[in-house]
C-alpha positions, 0 to 999 in steps of 0.5 A: 798880448805879450807872447814871450812873458819870460823873455820880457821878465828877463830883459826887465831884470837885466835893466834893473841890474844895470841901474844897480851897477851890473852891466850886461849888454844884450843882442836880440836876433830873429827874423822880421816879425818875430817881436823884437821891436815889441819887446824893446817897446815893452822894456822901455815902458817898464824901465827904471826912472834913473836911466837915460833911455836912448832908443833909435830904430835904424832904417834904410835912409841917408846918413844925414837922416839917421844922424839927425834922428840919432841926435834927436834920440839922445836929446829926447832921453833927457828932455822927455820929449813927446817924440814929434819935436825937431832937432832945433826944438829939442836943442831949445828945450835942453839948452838950459839944463844940459848946455854941454850936451846941446853944445856938442850936438850943435857942433856936429852940423858943420860936419854934416854940411861937409858930408863928413858922415863918419866923423859926424857919427863919432862925434854923435856917439861921444855926446853920450858920455857928456849926457851921462855926466850932466844927468849923473845917471847911466844911459841905455843905448838901444839900436833897433836893426843895428846891422843897417848902420853898415848899409848906410855907408858909415865907414868902420862903424862897428869898429867905432861902436865896439871901442865905446862898448868896451870903454863906457862902463856907464852905458848899456847897449841893447841891439836887435837884428833881423839877420841872425847870421850876419849879426852873429858874425859882426858880434863875434868879430867886431863887437865882442871886445875885452870888456864889452861882452854881449849876451845873444838872445834868439827870438825863436820859440814863442811861449806856447801857453801864452800864445794858446791863450791869446789865439783862443781869445782872438777866436773865442767867438767862432766855432772850431777855434779849439782845432784851429788855434793849435794848428796855426801855432804848429803851422805858422811857428814863432812869428807873431806877425804871421799869426796876426796876419792870418787871424785878421784875414780869417776874420774877414773871410768869415765875415764875407762868408756870413758864417762863424764856423772855422773849417779847413776850407776857410783856412785854405781859402784864407791861406791862398789869399795871403800866401798863394796869390801874387798880391798876397802880403805873405807871398810878397814877403817871401818873394822879397826874401828870395829875389835877392838871389837873382842878383847873385852868381848862380842865383837860379841854381841856388833857388833850385837848391832852396826849393829842394831843401823846402821839399825835404832834402836834408843832406848834401847827398840828397840835395845833390841827387835832386838838384846839382852837385857842382858848387853845392857847398858854396851855394848852401853857404850863400843861402846860410848867409842870406838867412834862408837855410840853416845847418844842424850837424849834417842836416839842412833845413828852412826854419821859417815855416811860411817860406818853406810852405811857399817854396814847396807848394806855390813856387814848385807848382809855378815851375812845374810842367803843365801847371801854368795857370793860377787855378792849377797852382791853387789846386796844388797849394790846397792839396798841400795844405789839406794834407798838412791839416789831415796829418796834423789832425791824425797826430793830434789824436796821439799822445805826446809819447806816441808822437815822439815814438812816431818821430823816432821811427823816422830817423835816418842815421843823420848827424844832428846838432841838438841841445848844443850836442852833435849826435847821430840819430840812428835808424831804429828797428824797434821802439818799445814803450814803458809806462813810468807812471804819473808824473814820470811819463813814458820811457821809450826803449829804441834799438838800432843795429848795435845801439840802444837809446832810452828816452823819457817823454814827459807831459808835466814840467820836469823836476830833479826827482823825475831826472833821478828816477829816469837815470836809475831806470837807465842804469838798470837796463841791460845792456846800458843805453848808449844815449839817454834823452829827455823830451819835456813837453812843458820844459824843465826846472833849472836844477833838473836841467843841471842834473840831466847835464851832470849825468850826460843826458840829451835834453830836447826842449821846444826849440830842438823839438821844432827842428826835429818836426821840421826835418822829420815831421812836416808834410813833404811834397812827395808825401802829398802827391806820391803818397810815399810811406817810408816808415818801417820801424815797429813800435810796440804799445805802452806796457810792452 
């Protein structure tokens, strides 16, 4: 099932617009397993017939192997091959209709024999304009995991690619990458040329409605699915791969137990098999993401910093107090470059929920004194996951407005980047609720020392009328709120968002909400094992 239908529709629109002469290059970035290749395959199936589709996934392989496959992809776009033909077979199939293209590709073989791979790449790229001319239709060039081009050892590959992006108006480039930091850097410094602008699409939040429907269908034969499905969405985040792995193993666990009832115990056992056990696929995946630190200078110290960030240390001061201050900024920058941590304002966090859980429970327990055996590590992991489940169940009983108010009460004067704006989240002393009435939701009036905020929390999709009414409410307050925030549960209409921007409102949609939950809403290690309660904000009931 397509869990990002809006994104798929947008990509189809861009492809249709290109077929009509409007070019807009695209880059899809997101962690491995986030669904980039799925979206590309879905797009290829929906592509207009009047385009030459050159799709080439890139792997860790030899230069010769990649260039051979790239040439095959170019030929396959014009002979409609079944995908299994060799280069020689494709050359025979295309020779009669596209002789110039075949001749240009055949001339590359001597370069490969001399191991002149950089020149061979340039010659292979230059086949594409010949194909466009012979077919008399534009081409779409799709390079899946394009950053691996540099890892192949091809010199100046992005410089050469960037020149062609700029001067080929009849070629649309679609790139994907599982390394967001490096992709943004390469895009900004080497590919964003005068006439070759790219639109960056981040594969972060899944479509909540589509994901909920899919999970409910997958678990429809089991009792307890109404609780398990939303919990998995909350815990595993925006990775279809994580969700698929958990669903498959959950079904296996239920079959082995001979039951059709989903419980927290079944979840804990399944999660341990996947993430806790050394042989578990998610455990191995997390290990592969962090083991590269072992080959870097100060790798052991960076791993310690990473664990503390996973356990809830947000700021440089807090991380330095728990780990080390010497060289901390430089180590965090390396972790950013490795796509292990992210920075929003002055706050640091790990976006990947599975990696965060693995570090703060399994790895921390393995390193803890007196916890050397698997049974002790498993007990600690189970305690962590049980606390997460309990906290989620308690919050699930609250209305959306109460959940937002609870989160507001945990702010700690941090400076955070949300909705492309940087602002301070003050430590509020009181939070009052005002019922605006359906469909306008609840307004939160939060006060800190010398500051006041007004937030509109809306369950329904926000339209212009809702924004106008909230703005009028803010203007009627004495004193005027220093910050106006809109928190829509189901998103906003385009015109409503433009109006909110015009009246200087801060809009926290799903991706911003996930960041806030990561920083202030998830179970921390000390909450599980020391039962600390740091919330001292008074929240008045609705209607106060």
